[in-house]
ZADO-1210 file (C-alpha; in nm, 4 decimals, padded with zeros to 6 digits):
<atoms>
<atom x="-05.7886" y="-06.5840" z="03.2111" code="MET" pos="1"/>
<atom x="-05.7397" y="-06.2196" z="02.9728" code="VAL" pos="2"/>
<atom x="-06.0638" y="-06.1291" z="02.8330" code="GLU" pos="3"/>
<atom x="-05.9700" y="-06.0041" z="02.4227" code="LEU" pos="4"/>
<atom x="-06.1108" y="-05.6377" z="02.5237" code="ALA" pos="5"/>
<atom x="-05.8211" y="-05.6172" z="02.8101" code="THR" pos="6"/>
<atom x="-05.5653" y="-05.7607" z="02.5547" code="LEU" pos="7"/>
<atom x="-05.6664" y="-05.4863" z="02.2386" code="GLN" pos="8"/>
<atom x="-05.6937" y="-05.2120" z="02.4714" code="ALA" pos="9"/>
<atom x="-05.3136" y="-05.3161" z="02.5973" code="ILE" pos="10"/>
<atom x="-05.3089" y="-05.3449" z="02.2526" code="SER" pos="11"/>
<atom x="-05.3504" y="-04.9962" z="02.1912" code="TYR" pos="12"/>
<atom x="-05.1412" y="-04.8417" z="02.4320" code="ILE" pos="13"/>
<atom x="-04.8002" y="-05.0375" z="02.3352" code="MET" pos="14"/>
<atom x="-04.9178" y="-04.9333" z="01.9569" code="GLY" pos="15"/>
<atom x="-04.9382" y="-04.5547" z="02.0827" code="SER" pos="16"/>
<atom x="-04.6552" y="-04.5926" z="02.3658" code="LEU" pos="17"/>
<atom x="-04.4408" y="-04.6966" z="01.9741" code="GLY" pos="18"/>
<atom x="-04.5791" y="-04.4196" z="01.8017" code="VAL" pos="19"/>
<atom x="-04.4659" y="-04.1704" z="02.1754" code="PHE" pos="20"/>
<atom x="-04.1379" y="-04.3231" z="02.1680" code="LEU" pos="21"/>
<atom x="-04.0608" y="-04.2560" z="01.8210" code="ALA" pos="22"/>
<atom x="-04.2069" y="-03.9410" z="01.8210" code="ALA" pos="23"/>
<atom x="-03.9833" y="-03.8314" z="02.1262" code="ILE" pos="24"/>
<atom x="-03.6827" y="-03.9796" z="01.9393" code="TYR" pos="25"/>
<atom x="-03.7119" y="-03.8000" z="01.6342" code="TYR" pos="26"/>
<atom x="-03.7463" y="-03.4698" z="01.8102" code="ILE" pos="27"/>
<atom x="-03.3883" y="-03.5754" z="01.9965" code="PHE" pos="28"/>
<atom x="-03.2661" y="-03.6677" z="01.7132" code="ASN" pos="29"/>
<atom x="-03.3513" y="-03.3529" z="01.5135" code="MET" pos="30"/>
<atom x="-03.2516" y="-03.1601" z="01.8125" code="ARG" pos="31"/>
<atom x="-02.8807" y="-03.2999" z="01.8109" code="ALA" pos="32"/>
<atom x="-02.8534" y="-03.2929" z="01.4281" code="THR" pos="33"/>
<atom x="-02.9268" y="-02.9660" z="01.4041" code="HIS" pos="34"/>
<atom x="-02.7052" y="-02.8244" z="01.6952" code="GLN" pos="35"/>
<atom x="-02.4670" y="-03.0843" z="01.5010" code="ALA" pos="36"/>
<atom x="-02.4860" y="-02.8284" z="01.2122" code="ARG" pos="37"/>
<atom x="-02.5054" y="-02.5363" z="01.4424" code="LYS" pos="38"/>
<atom x="-02.1366" y="-02.6734" z="01.5310" code="GLU" pos="39"/>
<atom x="-02.0595" y="-02.7339" z="01.1687" code="VAL" pos="40"/>
<atom x="-02.1461" y="-02.3897" z="01.0483" code="ASN" pos="41"/>
<atom x="-01.9277" y="-02.1801" z="01.3815" code="LYS" pos="42"/>
<atom x="-01.6291" y="-02.4154" z="01.2707" code="ALA" pos="43"/>
<atom x="-01.7047" y="-02.2804" z="00.8693" code="GLN" pos="44"/>
<atom x="-01.7088" y="-01.9114" z="01.0100" code="GLU" pos="45"/>
<atom x="-01.4117" y="-01.9034" z="01.1678" code="GLU" pos="46"/>
<atom x="-01.2486" y="-02.1008" z="00.8947" code="GLN" pos="47"/>
<atom x="-01.3400" y="-01.7941" z="00.7408" code="ARG" pos="48"/>
<atom x="-01.2413" y="-01.5345" z="00.9638" code="GLU" pos="49"/>
<atom x="-00.9249" y="-01.7345" z="00.9851" code="ARG" pos="50"/>
<atom x="-00.8922" y="-01.7288" z="00.5859" code="ASP" pos="51"/>
<atom x="-00.9403" y="-01.3695" z="00.6085" code="GLU" pos="52"/>
<atom x="-00.6794" y="-01.2855" z="00.8157" code="ILE" pos="53"/>
<atom x="-00.4513" y="-01.4203" z="00.6502" code="ASN" pos="54"/>
<atom x="-00.5113" y="-01.2264" z="00.3889" code="LYS" pos="55"/>
<atom x="-00.5283" y="-00.9938" z="00.4829" code="LYS" pos="56"/>
<atom x="-00.1679" y="-01.0452" z="00.5897" code="ILE" pos="57"/>
<atom x="-00.0770" y="-01.2227" z="00.2816" code="GLN" pos="58"/>
<atom x="-00.1078" y="-00.8494" z="00.1260" code="LEU" pos="59"/>
<atom x="-00.0418" y="-00.6617" z="00.3225" code="THR" pos="60"/>
<atom x="00.3043" y="-00.8270" z="00.3491" code="ASN" pos="61"/>
<atom x="00.3327" y="-00.7925" z="-00.1161" code="ASN" pos="62"/>
<atom x="00.2542" y="-00.4267" z="-00.0915" code="MET" pos="63"/>
<atom x="00.5006" y="-00.4121" z="00.1611" code="LEU" pos="64"/>
<atom x="00.7588" y="-00.5787" z="-00.0410" code="GLN" pos="65"/>
<atom x="00.6804" y="-00.3475" z="-00.2857" code="THR" pos="66"/>
<atom x="00.6789" y="-00.0250" z="-00.0886" code="LEU" pos="67"/>
<atom x="00.9829" y="-00.1272" z="00.0566" code="CYS" pos="68"/>
<atom x="01.1948" y="-00.2050" z="-00.2183" code="LYS" pos="69"/>
<atom x="01.4941" y="-00.0279" z="-00.2535" code="LEU" pos="70"/>
<atom x="01.4100" y="00.0661" z="-00.6405" code="GLU" pos="71"/>
<atom x="01.0772" y="00.2138" z="-00.5492" code="THR" pos="72"/>
<atom x="01.2567" y="00.3975" z="-00.2229" code="GLN" pos="73"/>
<atom x="01.4600" y="00.5635" z="-00.5355" code="GLN" pos="74"/>
<atom x="01.2304" y="00.6566" z="-00.7390" code="ILE" pos="75"/>
<atom x="01.0174" y="00.8070" z="-00.4881" code="SER" pos="76"/>
<atom x="01.3035" y="01.0156" z="-00.3444" code="GLY" pos="77"/>
<atom x="01.3780" y="01.1786" z="-00.7073" code="GLU" pos="78"/>
<atom x="01.0145" y="01.2832" z="-00.8138" code="LEU" pos="79"/>
<atom x="01.0181" y="01.4395" z="-00.4966" code="LEU" pos="80"/>
<atom x="01.3404" y="01.6324" z="-00.5475" code="ASN" pos="81"/>
<atom x="01.1779" y="01.7014" z="-00.9435" code="TYR" pos="82"/>
<atom x="01.1692" y="02.0831" z="-00.9127" code="THR" pos="83"/>
<atom x="00.9348" y="02.2872" z="-01.1786" code="TRP" pos="84"/>
<atom x="00.7806" y="02.6703" z="-01.1682" code="ASN" pos="85"/>
<atom x="00.3945" y="02.6388" z="-01.2442" code="ASP" pos="86"/>
<atom x="00.2206" y="02.3611" z="-01.3889" code="THR" pos="87"/>
<atom x="00.2932" y="02.4546" z="-01.7440" code="GLN" pos="88"/>
<atom x="00.7000" y="02.4163" z="-01.6547" code="ASP" pos="89"/>
<atom x="00.5912" y="02.0870" z="-01.5088" code="PHE" pos="90"/>
<atom x="00.4738" y="01.9385" z="-01.8443" code="LEU" pos="91"/>
<atom x="00.7603" y="02.0853" z="-02.0457" code="ASN" pos="92"/>
<atom x="00.9930" y="01.9026" z="-01.8220" code="LYS" pos="93"/>
<atom x="00.8218" y="01.6272" z="-01.7418" code="TYR" pos="94"/>
<atom x="00.5338" y="01.5454" z="-01.9508" code="ASP" pos="95"/>
<atom x="00.5151" y="01.2053" z="-02.0832" code="SER" pos="96"/>
<atom x="00.5116" y="01.3903" z="-02.4166" code="SER" pos="97"/>
<atom x="00.8889" y="01.4793" z="-02.3911" code="VAL" pos="98"/>
<atom x="01.0232" y="01.3180" z="-02.0927" code="ASN" pos="99"/>
<atom x="00.8865" y="00.9594" z="-02.1354" code="PRO" pos="100"/>
<atom x="01.1381" y="00.7764" z="-01.7965" code="ASP" pos="101"/>
<atom x="00.9404" y="01.0550" z="-01.5819" code="SER" pos="102"/>
<atom x="00.5962" y="00.9564" z="-01.7174" code="PHE" pos="103"/>
<atom x="00.7211" y="00.6108" z="-01.5893" code="ALA" pos="104"/>
<atom x="00.9371" y="00.6385" z="-01.2893" code="LYS" pos="105"/>
<atom x="00.5803" y="00.8351" z="-01.1719" code="ARG" pos="106"/>
<atom x="00.2862" y="00.5994" z="-01.2640" code="MET" pos="107"/>
<atom x="00.5195" y="00.3035" z="-01.0609" code="ALA" pos="108"/>
<atom x="00.4837" y="00.5295" z="-00.7445" code="LEU" pos="109"/>
<atom x="00.1289" y="00.7024" z="-00.8243" code="PHE" pos="110"/>
<atom x="00.0368" y="00.3005" z="-00.9144" code="ASN" pos="111"/>
<atom x="00.1354" y="00.1082" z="-00.5793" code="ILE" pos="112"/>
<atom x="00.0219" y="00.3781" z="-00.3927" code="PHE" pos="113"/>
<atom x="-00.3280" y="00.3878" z="-00.6233" code="GLU" pos="114"/>
<atom x="-00.2872" y="00.0469" z="-00.5201" code="THR" pos="115"/>
<atom x="-00.2802" y="00.0697" z="-00.1780" code="LEU" pos="116"/>
<atom x="-00.5504" y="00.2982" z="-00.1583" code="GLY" pos="117"/>
<atom x="-00.7696" y="00.1045" z="-00.3252" code="TYR" pos="118"/>
<atom x="-00.6885" y="-00.2177" z="-00.0881" code="LEU" pos="119"/>
<atom x="-00.6857" y="00.0312" z="00.2013" code="LEU" pos="120"/>
<atom x="-01.0895" y="00.1319" z="00.2012" code="LYS" pos="121"/>
<atom x="-01.1229" y="-00.2384" z="00.0514" code="GLN" pos="122"/>
<atom x="-00.9536" y="-00.2876" z="00.4325" code="GLU" pos="123"/>
<atom x="-00.7805" y="-00.5758" z="00.2851" code="VAL" pos="124"/>
<atom x="-00.4848" y="-00.4424" z="00.4389" code="ILE" pos="125"/>
<atom x="-00.3697" y="-00.3274" z="00.7874" code="ASP" pos="126"/>
<atom x="-00.3373" y="00.0496" z="00.7761" code="GLN" pos="127"/>
<atom x="-00.1332" y="00.0788" z="01.0608" code="GLU" pos="128"/>
<atom x="00.1499" y="-00.1702" z="00.9379" code="LEU" pos="129"/>
<atom x="00.1298" y="00.0332" z="00.6237" code="ILE" pos="130"/>
<atom x="00.1700" y="00.3746" z="00.7557" code="TYR" pos="131"/>
<atom x="00.4982" y="00.2566" z="00.9829" code="ILE" pos="132"/>
<atom x="00.6754" y="00.0832" z="00.6815" code="ASN" pos="133"/>
<atom x="00.6887" y="00.3380" z="00.4396" code="GLY" pos="134"/>
<atom x="00.3405" y="00.4435" z="00.3577" code="GLY" pos="135"/>
<atom x="00.3484" y="00.7854" z="00.5330" code="ASN" pos="136"/>
<atom x="00.5557" y="00.8839" z="00.2265" code="SER" pos="137"/>
<atom x="00.2837" y="00.9171" z="00.0019" code="VAL" pos="138"/>
<atom x="00.1475" y="01.2343" z="00.2373" code="ILE" pos="139"/>
<atom x="00.5032" y="01.4119" z="00.0572" code="PHE" pos="140"/>
<atom x="00.4375" y="01.2817" z="-00.3326" code="HIS" pos="141"/>
<atom x="00.0265" y="01.4234" z="-00.2811" code="TRP" pos="142"/>
<atom x="00.1257" y="01.7014" z="-00.1145" code="ALA" pos="143"/>
<atom x="00.4408" y="01.7771" z="-00.4164" code="LYS" pos="144"/>
<atom x="00.1975" y="01.6180" z="-00.6978" code="PHE" pos="145"/>
<atom x="-00.1152" y="01.7142" z="-00.6123" code="LYS" pos="146"/>
<atom x="-00.2031" y="02.0146" z="-00.8171" code="PRO" pos="147"/>
<atom x="-00.0619" y="01.8153" z="-01.1418" code="ILE" pos="148"/>
<atom x="-00.2481" y="01.6366" z="-01.0744" code="LEU" pos="149"/>
<atom x="-00.5544" y="01.7991" z="-01.0847" code="GLU" pos="150"/>
<atom x="-00.4076" y="01.9567" z="-01.3953" code="GLU" pos="151"/>
<atom x="-00.4194" y="01.6494" z="-01.5668" code="TYR" pos="152"/>
<atom x="-00.7502" y="01.5368" z="-01.4207" code="ARG" pos="153"/>
<atom x="-00.8905" y="01.8694" z="-01.6376" code="LYS" pos="154"/>
<atom x="-00.6951" y="01.7982" z="-01.9164" code="ILE" pos="155"/>
<atom x="-00.6411" y="01.4661" z="-01.9622" code="ALA" pos="156"/>
<atom x="-00.7701" y="01.2186" z="-01.7531" code="TYR" pos="157"/>
<atom x="-01.1210" y="01.2857" z="-01.6500" code="GLY" pos="158"/>
<atom x="-01.1353" y="01.3608" z="-01.2290" code="SER" pos="159"/>
<atom x="-01.1313" y="00.9715" z="-01.0842" code="ASP" pos="160"/>
<atom x="-00.7811" y="00.9341" z="-01.1952" code="MET" pos="161"/>
<atom x="-00.5745" y="00.8777" z="-00.8648" code="PHE" pos="162"/>
<atom x="-00.8460" y="00.8786" z="-00.6480" code="ALA" pos="163"/>
<atom x="-00.7496" y="00.5731" z="-00.4321" code="TYR" pos="164"/>
<atom x="-00.4026" y="00.7763" z="-00.4364" code="PHE" pos="165"/>
<atom x="-00.5933" y="01.0515" z="-00.3070" code="GLU" pos="166"/>
<atom x="-00.7380" y="00.8534" z="-00.0550" code="TYR" pos="167"/>
<atom x="-00.4651" y="00.6325" z="00.1015" code="PHE" pos="168"/>
<atom x="-00.2517" y="00.9956" z="00.1850" code="ALA" pos="169"/>
<atom x="-00.5386" y="01.1223" z="00.3000" code="GLU" pos="170"/>
<atom x="-00.5555" y="00.8450" z="00.5180" code="GLU" pos="171"/>
<atom x="-00.2320" y="00.8752" z="00.6152" code="MET" pos="172"/>
<atom x="-00.2384" y="01.1883" z="00.6697" code="TRP" pos="173"/>
<atom x="-00.4685" y="01.1650" z="00.9201" code="ARG" pos="174"/>
<atom x="-00.2427" y="00.9093" z="01.1011" code="ILE" pos="175"/>
<atom x="00.0233" y="01.1521" z="01.0554" code="LYS" pos="176"/>
<atom x="-00.1433" y="01.4400" z="01.1503" code="HIS" pos="177"/>
<atom x="-00.3161" y="01.2167" z="01.5234" code="SER" pos="178"/>
<atom x="00.0792" y="01.1563" z="01.6033" code="ARG" pos="179"/>
<atom x="00.1718" y="01.5059" z="01.5834" code="ASP" pos="180"/>
<atom x="-00.0496" y="01.7577" z="01.5199" code="PRO" pos="181"/>
<atom x="00.1859" y="01.9893" z="01.5140" code="SER" pos="182"/>
<atom x="00.3621" y="01.8517" z="01.1726" code="PHE" pos="183"/>
<atom x="00.1608" y="02.0546" z="00.9350" code="THR" pos="184"/>
<atom x="00.5427" y="02.1753" z="00.6673" code="LYS" pos="185"/>
<atom x="00.8301" y="01.9827" z="00.5332" code="ASP" pos="186"/>
<atom x="01.1239" y="02.2802" z="00.4566" code="GLN" pos="187"/>
<atom x="01.2952" y="02.0920" z="00.2881" code="THR" pos="188"/>
<atom x="01.0416" y="02.0400" z="00.0523" code="LEU" pos="189"/>
<atom x="00.8130" y="02.3546" z="00.1057" code="GLY" pos="190"/>
<atom x="00.5217" y="02.1189" z="00.1372" code="LEU" pos="191"/>
<atom x="00.2552" y="02.3450" z="00.3659" code="ASP" pos="192"/>
<atom x="00.0315" y="01.9996" z="00.4406" code="PHE" pos="193"/>
<atom x="-00.1655" y="02.1999" z="00.6335" code="SER" pos="194"/>
<atom x="-00.3480" y="02.3732" z="00.3263" code="ALA" pos="195"/>
<atom x="-00.2464" y="02.0623" z="00.0994" code="ILE" pos="196"/>
<atom x="-00.5070" y="01.8704" z="00.4231" code="PHE" pos="197"/>
<atom x="-00.7342" y="02.1621" z="00.5502" code="ASN" pos="198"/>
<atom x="-00.5996" y="02.0796" z="00.8480" code="THR" pos="199"/>
</atoms>
């Protein structure tokens, strides 16, 4: 016959073994749960990255549609053909108080450039794609209108007026100048880019 003490010892051992097996099961279960959580987090992060890329593509596409519209291009060409002798002459010919149509056209185009500059700075649109699809035209507009915009900053709108337009022009110039360092002037418009962009 088996003694009572032996049965008791076996009972304690079996109880301990049960606790030990439960602890091992718990550890494996926790590791599996942790691994599953990591995989879910990784999948969520990958989805967020895909969503960010899709958002960037959509914004770039929307801005390209605006920038490449016939009306935008017509306004762009018209503004580049404006002529004036000095700042006062510009104000006499094109200021909003004497020429509201000119003001509306400038604001329409310059606000597109301002928005593109902001989105570019936030890195939510593709810089290269904007450049090759007409974004480089901002270089000409900034070069032509910089003295006028600087004057408006002094007399009317403050120093932050069209800061992102300026940023956009500088970024597009950086791309243009890196691709073609010899391009420094537009003789048809009388613009010296090297002086405007300090290159």
